[in-house]
A tleap script that builds the chain and sets N, CA, C and O, in Angstrom:
source leaprc.protein.ff14SB
mol = sequence {
  NMET VAL SER THR THR ILE THR LEU SER THR
  ALA LEU ALA ARG PHE THR ASN GLY GLU LYS
  GLN PHE ASN VAL PRO PRO GLY SER PHE ALA
  ASP VAL MET ASN HIE VAL HIE ALA ARG HIE
  PRO LEU LEU ARG ASP LYS LEU THR ASP SER
  GLY ALA ARG PRO LEU PRO PHE ILE ASN ILE
  PHE ILE ASN GLY GLU ASN VAL ARG HIE GLY
  PHE ASP PRO ASP LEU VAL VAL GLU PRO GLY
  ALA GLU VAL LEU ILE MET SER ALA VAL ALA
  GLY CGLY
}
set mol.1.N position { 85.392 53.430 115.270 }
set mol.1.CA position { 85.050 55.190 115.946 }
set mol.1.C position { 84.196 55.554 115.029 }
set mol.1.O position { 84.134 54.965 113.950 }
set mol.2.N position { 83.273 56.776 115.405 }
set mol.2.CA position { 82.420 57.306 114.897 }
set mol.2.C position { 83.033 58.351 114.511 }
set mol.2.O position { 83.876 58.756 115.311 }
set mol.3.N position { 82.869 59.149 113.219 }
set mol.3.CA position { 83.661 60.112 112.943 }
set mol.3.C position { 82.566 61.808 113.029 }
set mol.3.O position { 81.492 62.068 113.572 }
set mol.4.N position { 83.304 62.423 112.398 }
set mol.4.CA position { 82.477 63.874 112.791 }
set mol.4.C position { 82.205 64.275 111.203 }
set mol.4.O position { 82.965 64.092 110.252 }
set mol.5.N position { 81.386 64.648 111.208 }
set mol.5.CA position { 80.991 65.018 109.319 }
set mol.5.C position { 81.268 66.330 109.156 }
set mol.5.O position { 80.822 67.060 110.041 }
set mol.6.N position { 81.805 66.780 108.385 }
set mol.6.CA position { 82.024 68.284 107.705 }
set mol.6.C position { 81.060 68.516 106.590 }
set mol.6.O position { 81.068 67.749 105.627 }
set mol.7.N position { 80.175 69.585 106.659 }
set mol.7.CA position { 79.738 70.224 105.616 }
set mol.7.C position { 80.688 71.503 104.872 }
set mol.7.O position { 81.193 72.267 105.695 }
set mol.8.N position { 80.959 71.788 103.505 }
set mol.8.CA position { 81.279 72.764 102.959 }
set mol.8.C position { 80.002 73.980 102.719 }
set mol.8.O position { 78.977 73.354 102.451 }
set mol.9.N position { 79.774 75.233 102.726 }
set mol.9.CA position { 79.020 75.243 101.702 }
set mol.9.C position { 79.294 75.813 100.024 }
set mol.9.O position { 80.435 76.165 99.724 }
set mol.10.N position { 78.593 75.851 99.373 }
set mol.10.CA position { 79.003 75.822 98.159 }
set mol.10.C position { 80.416 76.542 97.458 }
set mol.10.O position { 81.113 76.166 96.517 }
set mol.11.N position { 80.479 77.370 98.075 }
set mol.11.CA position { 81.248 78.406 97.547 }
set mol.11.C position { 82.892 77.611 98.041 }
set mol.11.O position { 83.769 77.276 97.245 }
set mol.12.N position { 82.937 77.470 99.472 }
set mol.12.CA position { 84.004 76.669 99.741 }
set mol.12.C position { 84.571 75.326 98.884 }
set mol.12.O position { 85.702 74.874 99.064 }
set mol.13.N position { 83.409 74.651 97.731 }
set mol.13.CA position { 83.637 73.521 97.811 }
set mol.13.C position { 84.529 73.868 96.147 }
set mol.13.O position { 84.501 72.947 95.330 }
set mol.14.N position { 84.983 74.675 95.904 }
set mol.14.CA position { 85.416 74.774 94.630 }
set mol.14.C position { 86.992 75.222 94.801 }
set mol.14.O position { 87.812 75.621 93.974 }
set mol.15.N position { 87.081 74.970 96.345 }
set mol.15.CA position { 88.515 74.322 96.890 }
set mol.15.C position { 88.812 72.870 97.120 }
set mol.15.O position { 89.936 72.432 97.367 }
set mol.16.N position { 87.452 71.986 96.996 }
set mol.16.CA position { 87.785 70.533 97.254 }
set mol.16.C position { 87.293 69.999 96.189 }
set mol.16.O position { 86.596 69.053 96.556 }
set mol.17.N position { 87.280 70.104 94.993 }
set mol.17.CA position { 87.436 69.583 93.632 }
set mol.17.C position { 85.465 69.340 93.944 }
set mol.17.O position { 85.006 68.208 93.796 }
set mol.18.N position { 84.723 70.268 94.269 }
set mol.18.CA position { 83.285 70.102 94.462 }
set mol.18.C position { 83.147 68.958 95.898 }
set mol.18.O position { 81.983 68.840 96.283 }
set mol.19.N position { 83.914 68.357 96.479 }
set mol.19.CA position { 83.254 67.940 97.531 }
set mol.19.C position { 82.672 68.523 98.619 }
set mol.19.O position { 83.273 69.281 99.380 }
set mol.20.N position { 81.518 68.200 98.727 }
set mol.20.CA position { 80.842 69.492 100.077 }
set mol.20.C position { 80.485 68.689 101.325 }
set mol.20.O position { 80.157 69.312 102.335 }
set mol.21.N position { 80.529 67.178 101.336 }
set mol.21.CA position { 80.364 66.488 102.659 }
set mol.21.C position { 81.640 65.433 103.272 }
set mol.21.O position { 82.297 65.326 102.237 }
set mol.22.N position { 82.231 64.770 104.097 }
set mol.22.CA position { 83.174 64.425 104.389 }
set mol.22.C position { 83.486 64.397 105.545 }
set mol.22.O position { 83.177 65.353 106.256 }
set mol.23.N position { 84.505 62.803 106.317 }
set mol.23.CA position { 83.923 62.241 107.459 }
set mol.23.C position { 85.372 62.982 108.084 }
set mol.23.O position { 86.099 63.361 107.166 }
set mol.24.N position { 85.772 63.182 109.091 }
set mol.24.CA position { 87.332 63.105 109.554 }
set mol.24.C position { 87.190 62.915 111.310 }
set mol.24.O position { 86.159 63.245 111.897 }
set mol.25.N position { 88.387 62.337 112.015 }
set mol.25.CA position { 88.449 61.735 113.165 }
set mol.25.C position { 87.469 62.977 114.188 }
set mol.25.O position { 87.467 64.162 113.855 }
set mol.26.N position { 86.860 62.588 115.152 }
set mol.26.CA position { 86.531 63.770 116.460 }
set mol.26.C position { 87.863 64.023 117.394 }
set mol.26.O position { 88.853 63.301 117.511 }
set mol.27.N position { 87.610 65.093 117.927 }
set mol.27.CA position { 88.776 65.790 118.512 }
set mol.27.C position { 88.601 66.889 119.310 }
set mol.27.O position { 87.612 67.033 120.029 }
set mol.28.N position { 89.735 67.877 119.207 }
set mol.28.CA position { 89.267 69.318 119.440 }
set mol.28.C position { 89.089 69.875 118.115 }
set mol.28.O position { 89.181 69.256 117.055 }
set mol.29.N position { 88.784 71.296 118.300 }
set mol.29.CA position { 88.422 71.608 117.373 }
set mol.29.C position { 89.696 72.142 116.340 }
set mol.29.O position { 89.696 72.149 115.110 }
set mol.30.N position { 90.617 72.519 117.145 }
set mol.30.CA position { 91.935 72.080 116.094 }
set mol.30.C position { 92.221 71.346 115.562 }
set mol.30.O position { 92.318 71.628 114.367 }
set mol.31.N position { 92.490 70.240 115.858 }
set mol.31.CA position { 92.325 68.649 115.707 }
set mol.31.C position { 91.798 68.878 114.599 }
set mol.31.O position { 92.527 68.992 113.613 }
set mol.32.N position { 89.857 69.049 114.445 }
set mol.32.CA position { 89.442 68.667 113.267 }
set mol.32.C position { 89.493 69.735 112.338 }
set mol.32.O position { 89.141 69.437 111.196 }
set mol.33.N position { 89.822 70.834 112.529 }
set mol.33.CA position { 90.526 71.725 111.604 }
set mol.33.C position { 91.771 71.085 110.699 }
set mol.33.O position { 91.901 71.315 109.496 }
set mol.34.N position { 92.729 70.181 111.540 }
set mol.34.CA position { 94.055 69.948 110.796 }
set mol.34.C position { 93.338 69.063 109.776 }
set mol.34.O position { 93.557 69.118 108.566 }
set mol.35.N position { 92.734 68.496 110.182 }
set mol.35.CA position { 92.322 66.801 109.632 }
set mol.35.C position { 91.221 67.366 108.188 }
set mol.35.O position { 91.034 66.602 107.242 }
set mol.36.N position { 90.706 68.505 108.224 }
set mol.36.CA position { 90.027 68.901 107.055 }
set mol.36.C position { 91.380 69.577 106.431 }
set mol.36.O position { 91.736 69.243 105.301 }
set mol.37.N position { 92.072 70.464 107.133 }
set mol.37.CA position { 92.924 70.994 105.835 }
set mol.37.C position { 94.330 69.846 105.198 }
set mol.37.O position { 95.033 70.060 104.210 }
set mol.38.N position { 94.393 68.730 106.074 }
set mol.38.CA position { 95.377 67.635 105.784 }
set mol.38.C position { 94.490 66.878 103.930 }
set mol.38.O position { 94.956 66.616 102.821 }
set mol.39.N position { 93.184 66.814 104.512 }
set mol.39.CA position { 92.306 66.379 103.117 }
set mol.39.C position { 92.286 67.029 102.363 }
set mol.39.O position { 92.198 66.536 101.238 }
set mol.40.N position { 92.352 68.508 102.486 }
set mol.40.CA position { 92.097 69.753 101.300 }
set mol.40.C position { 92.850 70.523 102.136 }
set mol.40.O position { 92.603 70.932 103.271 }
set mol.41.N position { 94.305 70.745 101.059 }
set mol.41.CA position { 95.492 71.561 101.806 }
set mol.41.C position { 95.152 73.074 101.057 }
set mol.41.O position { 95.901 74.034 101.239 }
set mol.42.N position { 93.916 73.160 100.184 }
set mol.42.CA position { 93.513 74.432 99.166 }
set mol.42.C position { 92.687 75.472 100.763 }
set mol.42.O position { 92.498 76.626 101.147 }
set mol.43.N position { 92.506 74.348 101.084 }
set mol.43.CA position { 91.282 75.137 102.625 }
set mol.43.C position { 92.369 76.112 103.634 }
set mol.43.O position { 92.223 77.256 104.062 }
set mol.44.N position { 93.429 75.186 103.788 }
set mol.44.CA position { 94.178 75.795 104.805 }
set mol.44.C position { 94.152 77.586 104.962 }
set mol.44.O position { 93.943 78.025 106.093 }
set mol.45.N position { 94.283 78.194 104.258 }
set mol.45.CA position { 94.393 79.568 104.304 }
set mol.45.C position { 93.012 80.250 104.221 }
set mol.45.O position { 92.862 81.451 104.447 }
set mol.46.N position { 92.153 79.528 103.930 }
set mol.46.CA position { 90.606 79.866 103.556 }
set mol.46.C position { 89.902 80.075 105.086 }
set mol.46.O position { 89.134 80.926 105.536 }
set mol.47.N position { 90.557 78.861 105.664 }
set mol.47.CA position { 89.235 78.904 106.994 }
set mol.47.C position { 89.687 79.495 108.464 }
set mol.47.O position { 89.027 80.262 109.165 }
set mol.48.N position { 90.965 78.946 108.745 }
set mol.48.CA position { 91.275 79.657 110.029 }
set mol.48.C position { 92.484 80.315 110.364 }
set mol.48.O position { 93.421 80.291 109.567 }
set mol.49.N position { 92.550 80.757 111.187 }
set mol.49.CA position { 94.762 81.288 111.351 }
set mol.49.C position { 95.106 80.315 111.757 }
set mol.49.O position { 94.473 79.261 111.707 }
set mol.50.N position { 96.234 80.495 112.262 }
set mol.50.CA position { 97.375 79.541 112.628 }
set mol.50.C position { 97.105 79.370 114.087 }
set mol.50.O position { 97.926 78.713 114.728 }
set mol.51.N position { 95.841 79.982 114.833 }
set mol.51.CA position { 95.781 79.442 116.026 }
set mol.51.C position { 94.095 78.585 115.694 }
set mol.51.O position { 93.848 77.687 116.498 }
set mol.52.N position { 93.354 78.760 114.941 }
set mol.52.CA position { 92.640 77.843 114.663 }
set mol.52.C position { 91.471 78.417 114.747 }
set mol.52.O position { 90.422 77.775 114.791 }
set mol.53.N position { 91.548 79.792 114.780 }
set mol.53.CA position { 90.553 80.784 114.963 }
set mol.53.C position { 90.263 80.919 113.584 }
set mol.53.O position { 91.119 80.986 112.702 }
set mol.54.N position { 88.484 80.975 113.338 }
set mol.54.CA position { 87.948 81.021 112.337 }
set mol.54.C position { 88.512 82.904 111.472 }
set mol.54.O position { 88.776 83.942 112.080 }
set mol.55.N position { 88.509 82.721 110.343 }
set mol.55.CA position { 88.797 84.053 109.771 }
set mol.55.C position { 87.719 84.917 109.983 }
set mol.55.O position { 86.749 84.498 110.614 }
set mol.56.N position { 87.744 86.233 109.486 }
set mol.56.CA position { 86.714 87.154 109.664 }
set mol.56.C position { 85.120 86.322 108.776 }
set mol.56.O position { 84.054 86.089 109.345 }
set mol.57.N position { 85.416 86.060 107.444 }
set mol.57.CA position { 84.020 85.807 106.537 }
set mol.57.C position { 84.005 84.672 106.330 }
set mol.57.O position { 83.826 84.259 105.184 }
set mol.58.N position { 84.203 83.774 107.460 }
set mol.58.CA position { 84.072 82.087 108.003 }
set mol.58.C position { 83.102 82.035 108.720 }
set mol.58.O position { 82.814 82.979 109.455 }
set mol.59.N position { 82.373 80.895 108.661 }
set mol.59.CA position { 81.459 80.796 109.973 }
set mol.59.C position { 81.500 79.417 110.050 }
set mol.59.O position { 81.501 78.674 109.069 }
set mol.60.N position { 81.526 79.154 110.921 }
set mol.60.CA position { 81.793 77.339 111.289 }
set mol.60.C position { 81.074 77.300 112.726 }
set mol.60.O position { 81.282 77.889 113.787 }
set mol.61.N position { 80.065 76.275 112.260 }
set mol.61.CA position { 79.475 75.841 113.273 }
set mol.61.C position { 79.218 74.034 113.980 }
set mol.61.O position { 79.040 72.989 113.355 }
set mol.62.N position { 79.271 74.197 114.995 }
set mol.62.CA position { 79.344 72.618 115.505 }
set mol.62.C position { 77.999 72.025 115.879 }
set mol.62.O position { 77.479 72.662 116.795 }
set mol.63.N position { 77.658 71.539 115.676 }
set mol.63.CA position { 76.018 70.905 115.685 }
set mol.63.C position { 74.933 72.328 116.310 }
set mol.63.O position { 74.233 72.417 117.318 }
set mol.64.N position { 75.255 73.449 114.994 }
set mol.64.CA position { 73.901 74.452 115.331 }
set mol.64.C position { 74.511 75.449 115.902 }
set mol.64.O position { 73.860 76.487 115.785 }
set mol.65.N position { 76.161 75.655 116.864 }
set mol.65.CA position { 76.521 76.013 117.747 }
set mol.65.C position { 77.477 76.809 116.765 }
set mol.65.O position { 78.052 76.122 115.920 }
set mol.66.N position { 77.748 78.359 116.773 }
set mol.66.CA position { 79.185 79.051 116.164 }
set mol.66.C position { 79.915 79.179 117.066 }
set mol.66.O position { 79.598 79.729 118.121 }
set mol.67.N position { 81.146 78.639 116.787 }
set mol.67.CA position { 81.925 78.787 117.736 }
set mol.67.C position { 82.935 79.604 117.345 }
set mol.67.O position { 84.089 79.220 117.534 }
set mol.68.N position { 82.704 80.774 116.780 }
set mol.68.CA position { 83.329 82.364 117.172 }
set mol.68.C position { 82.974 82.894 118.520 }
set mol.68.O position { 83.704 83.597 119.219 }
set mol.69.N position { 81.577 82.413 118.855 }
set mol.69.CA position { 81.408 83.076 119.940 }
set mol.69.C position { 81.946 82.149 121.392 }
set mol.69.O position { 81.352 81.178 121.860 }
set mol.70.N position { 82.890 82.601 121.780 }
set mol.70.CA position { 83.869 81.715 123.008 }
set mol.70.C position { 84.752 80.850 121.881 }
set mol.70.O position { 84.966 79.659 121.656 }
set mol.71.N position { 84.983 81.610 121.539 }
set mol.71.CA position { 86.281 80.744 120.545 }
set mol.71.C position { 87.199 79.381 121.717 }
set mol.71.O position { 87.295 79.786 122.876 }
set mol.72.N position { 87.505 78.655 121.594 }
set mol.72.CA position { 88.114 77.505 121.915 }
set mol.72.C position { 88.828 76.533 121.240 }
set mol.72.O position { 88.448 75.433 120.836 }
set mol.73.N position { 89.828 77.030 121.173 }
set mol.73.CA position { 90.656 75.772 119.976 }
set mol.73.C position { 90.715 74.336 121.075 }
set mol.73.O position { 90.933 73.263 120.513 }
set mol.74.N position { 90.623 74.329 121.813 }
set mol.74.CA position { 90.508 72.741 122.290 }
set mol.74.C position { 88.991 72.847 123.299 }
set mol.74.O position { 88.684 72.771 124.488 }
set mol.75.N position { 88.464 73.024 122.244 }
set mol.75.CA position { 86.660 72.585 122.768 }
set mol.75.C position { 86.390 70.886 121.713 }
set mol.75.O position { 86.592 70.545 120.547 }
set mol.76.N position { 85.990 70.413 122.622 }
set mol.76.CA position { 86.104 69.204 122.474 }
set mol.76.C position { 84.983 68.853 121.076 }
set mol.76.O position { 83.810 69.223 121.130 }
set mol.77.N position { 85.423 68.261 120.126 }
set mol.77.CA position { 84.465 67.899 118.745 }
set mol.77.C position { 84.277 66.507 119.103 }
set mol.77.O position { 85.268 65.793 119.258 }
set mol.78.N position { 82.685 65.889 119.304 }
set mol.78.CA position { 82.252 64.758 119.820 }
set mol.78.C position { 82.569 63.947 118.304 }
set mol.78.O position { 82.831 64.313 117.158 }
set mol.79.N position { 82.386 62.662 118.998 }
set mol.79.CA position { 81.932 61.813 117.542 }
set mol.79.C position { 80.868 61.923 117.202 }
set mol.79.O position { 80.071 62.069 118.128 }
set mol.80.N position { 80.302 61.919 115.836 }
set mol.80.CA position { 78.942 62.213 115.669 }
set mol.80.C position { 78.533 63.243 115.639 }
set mol.80.O position { 77.339 63.501 115.488 }
set mol.81.N position { 79.653 64.266 115.811 }
set mol.81.CA position { 79.389 65.851 115.598 }
set mol.81.C position { 79.187 66.308 114.097 }
set mol.81.O position { 79.659 65.700 113.137 }
set mol.82.N position { 78.369 67.539 114.014 }
set mol.82.CA position { 78.018 67.615 112.416 }
set mol.82.C position { 78.734 69.280 112.623 }
set mol.82.O position { 78.340 69.984 113.553 }
set mol.83.N position { 79.696 69.726 111.747 }
set mol.83.CA position { 80.510 70.638 111.522 }
set mol.83.C position { 80.046 71.474 110.267 }
set mol.83.O position { 80.571 71.366 109.160 }
set mol.84.N position { 79.371 72.020 110.462 }
set mol.84.CA position { 79.328 73.041 108.819 }
set mol.84.C position { 80.306 74.314 109.083 }
set mol.84.O position { 80.737 74.873 110.092 }
set mol.85.N position { 80.459 74.517 107.519 }
set mol.85.CA position { 81.556 75.841 107.633 }
set mol.85.C position { 81.010 76.221 105.864 }
set mol.85.O position { 80.771 75.736 104.757 }
set mol.86.N position { 81.061 77.488 106.695 }
set mol.86.CA position { 80.007 78.192 105.588 }
set mol.86.C position { 81.077 80.143 105.087 }
set mol.86.O position { 81.561 80.986 105.843 }
set mol.87.N position { 81.022 80.093 103.859 }
set mol.87.CA position { 81.700 81.439 104.093 }
set mol.87.C position { 80.523 82.393 104.178 }
set mol.87.O position { 79.429 82.035 103.743 }
set mol.88.N position { 80.701 83.615 104.730 }
set mol.88.CA position { 79.503 84.884 105.364 }
set mol.88.C position { 79.138 84.901 104.082 }
set mol.88.O position { 79.607 84.350 103.086 }
set mol.89.N position { 78.122 85.699 104.274 }
set mol.89.CA position { 77.178 85.837 103.040 }
set mol.89.C position { 76.786 87.434 103.306 }
set mol.89.O position { 76.189 87.712 104.346 }
set mol.90.N position { 77.152 88.554 102.287 }
set mol.90.CA position { 76.984 89.909 102.353 }
set mol.90.C position { 76.152 90.315 101.500 }
set mol.90.O position { 76.043 89.675 100.454 }
set mol.91.N position { 75.557 91.184 101.666 }
set mol.91.CA position { 74.930 91.809 100.623 }
set mol.91.C position { 73.617 93.319 101.216 }
set mol.91.O position { 73.716 93.893 102.300 }
set mol.92.N position { 72.877 93.526 100.493 }
set mol.92.CA position { 72.232 94.436 100.852 }
set mol.92.C position { 70.732 94.534 99.747 }
set mol.92.O position { 69.892 95.417 99.924 }
savepdb mol mol.pdb
quit
C-alpha cells in the first residue's frame, strides 16, 4: 500500500524529537490525523481539535490545498498524497 507523506514545519518538529517527515496510512483526513497523533502524541493538542479541525494557528495542506477551506473531516487523503503541516507565521 502506498502511504501518505507527512511533512512538519521546523517549529512543530520540536514535539517529534526532530522528525520532520514520516509516512502514515491514507484514509479520511480524521484517520490520517489520528495516525499522526498516534506516532507523535505530543502533537495531539497542538494540531487539531477533537473534531479533527485544524487549530487557529495551524495550516494543513494536502497536495497544496489548505484543508481549512471547506473543512471536511471525511475528506479522503489519497495514497501518495503529501500533507504539509505548518504553524502560522505572524509578524510585521
